[in-house]
GUZAMI-523684 format. One record per residue (C-alpha): x, y, z. Coordinates in steps of 0.02 Angstrom, whole numbers, plus 50000, padded with zeros to 5 digits. Layout:
N
XYZ...
END
This chain:
361
455095111652495453935126152539454255134052705452905134652839452395150252930452045142053097453235144353242454615131153258454595118853400456085121453519456535103353488456545105353300458225113153271459985114053337460085131753269459555146753370458725162153297460395169853249460845154353148462255148753261462395130753311461805126453485462945111653516461965099353622463575091053669463765105353792462475096153898463865084753959463755085454148463975075454307462765061154339461395066354460461985053854591463755061154594464145075654709465015090054622466735096454665468005108354594469035094554518467545085554441466865101854371468525104954285468475087454210466715090854145467385106454057468795096053983467565083053921466505096553841468045103553755468465086453683466665084153628466785100453532468155092653427467135077253379466555084953215467145099453109466245116153108465675113352928464975096252973464015103453120463285117153010462755104252881461945093153013461035108253085460335112552914459835094252886458835094253046458025111053011457485105052839456765088852908455855098053048455085110152922454555095552812453715087152960452795102953013452125105552837451395087952841450775087353019452085074653074453135074653232455025074453233455125066353405455255052353448456155045553293455015036553171455785025553038454165026552939454185045652935456035046152891455735033752750454355044852679455505059952696456885051452597455655046452461455055064452448456845070552430457125058752284455445062352200454765078652275452875080052283452905099052272453875100352109455515105952186457135098652116457575080952168459145078852272460585067752220460825050852301462395056752391461475071852464460035060952522461255049052605462095063952689460395070352749460065053552830461745054252918461295071452980459655065253053460515050553135461775062053217460455074353275459415060653356460975054053441461285071253518459555070053593459935053053668458875043953539459265030953408458705031453227458945013853157459565015752980459354996952955457494997552989456594991252833455605007452814457255016752791458425003652719457274997352581456755014952527458565020552521459085004952426457705008252298458235026452280460025021052249459515007652125458435019552023459335036252036461165032452071462365039151941464255037851922465085051452028465465067551936467315070151960468165086951955469435090051819471245086551864472435101151853473935094451757475725101251767475565112451614473925119051687474615123751857476095132651775474895142651666473825147051817475315152751920475925163451775474345174051786474765180051962475595196452004477155198452111476415209152249476075201352419474415194252365475185186452212476625178952312475375171552436474235164352303475705157252206476295148152363474515141752394474345134352220476075126652208476095119952386474335113252371474755104852207476425097252257475745091952426474105085252359473285095152498471475098252537470885116252545470665115252733472415108052754473195122552658472405136652755472575128252926474475127652919475495137253047477325141853044477695131853202476925118853313475565125253431475665143053366473765145053367472305134953439471455132653270473015125953182472915108953099474765107453058476405116153035477885117052916479735113552940480845120752804482365109852768483765110252641482945096852536481195103952545479735106652664479055094052789477225096552830476435088752983474555088252961473115083453074472035076752934470425066652926471385050352952472465057153093474205064853096475265062152943476865069152867476965075952691478655078552610478735091952476480395091952385481135106852297480715109052114481825109451962481775128551952481355142852068479915148051957479005131551984479665126552156478315126052291479585127252431480395142752354478675150452331478275147452514479945154652570479675170252464477955173052537478525170752717480025182152689479155196852606477585195352715478725194852869477815179752940478775169953071477345164853188475545159653177474525156153020475515154952859474165160252738473345176352797472325189952715473065204852625472415222352594471385225552437472875233052348473925217552389475285227552473474955224452659474635208952761473205207452885473125196453038471635185552992471895167652930471185163852758469705152052751469645137352631468415145952516469835157352459470735142252387469205137152285468965154852221470815156352180470785140352076469255145751977469955163251951471635157251885470825143551780469875157051686471375168651676472475154651607471185150051476470995131751525469685121951426469295136951313468085126451208466825126651350465675140751409466325149951562465005142551678465475124751630467335128451647467085135051824466035119851870467415108051812468745113851935468805114452124470015112152268470025093452233470745097352062472445100052146472445082752230471785074452072473135083151969474535076752077473825059152081473625059051893475305066651849476585059651971477565046151879477985035852033477415019852112475595020952165476065016852344477005033252361475525043152294474365034352415475485038552563475705056552504473835059452491473495050652656472305037952582471885022152679471755011552521472475010952346470695010752279470385028152349471985034352267471435027152099469835037452110470925052952102471905047251951471055055151802472435051651677473225034651695473675020851573472085011351545472214993151493474004992751553473584975851626472664966151491471804951451575471014946351407472724942251334473324935251499471884923051492472454917251320471174926151211
END
């Protein structure tokens, strides 16, 4: 969409001029009919702190961008963002699917996400956007019927792939760290955010989402994931070269880390550790870098090879390669249903259950 040159309405965006999110949940306060006191004011601060944890930082940024885009679209067409109008939102969704200005159409999943962002933003303003209103529901149903495509799944990293990727890493501090990231992420079936949010111990840092306990038989991870707290057991491997627990121990030993974030930055030469925790984008970049270095899928152009692999390739690889009962894989990945686990299984025995023969044909 083309951008307007007129000044934005103060109600149009949750983002201030510097681009930071102005979290409207900070408006939590005492009801006007209640007299303030020291104790109640402290409770208000506590409530605001909990409200801050209701959505992740990435989600808040996405919702802020969704609202800014919708507000810009409305300004360019002389429409108002407030109060919520199902008719206007329906037109907006239609224009995302078939843009009138020649810009690229958005995917169905992105359009659905944009709608969620608008719903959230209106809720923060104390307003309700009814997604079931016919002006929204029927337009969205038509978009899905006409434009929906099977999801494009990232390539699974299989055992021989992860070994080839690890073999491309050096043995300086950076290489030890990245080796531990790949092997631990693969064996644990971990998300990028789960890998980098690990601390050595419980409550080491405020931004921690889990910690590790090293045991004789392996590593026990306690993670505060999307579905709540869960434990992930990572057993020791068949050799030190491929063992994720040994790789983690080596990194912690040589980096002299015994408190705080496990995966931290290193100097450019890879010889010194820095205090800052890695962000999850490092994991994605590391996977793509080592995929190229290991020569995976050499028949494809480099751009296509890079597009095939992401952080989810680690989880998909474990789900596709582990020769165990599906229930154990489901628990390991923290999935609420077996169906979700099956979505991650890129290489499984198709037609293992043949209902055609079972029916007597």
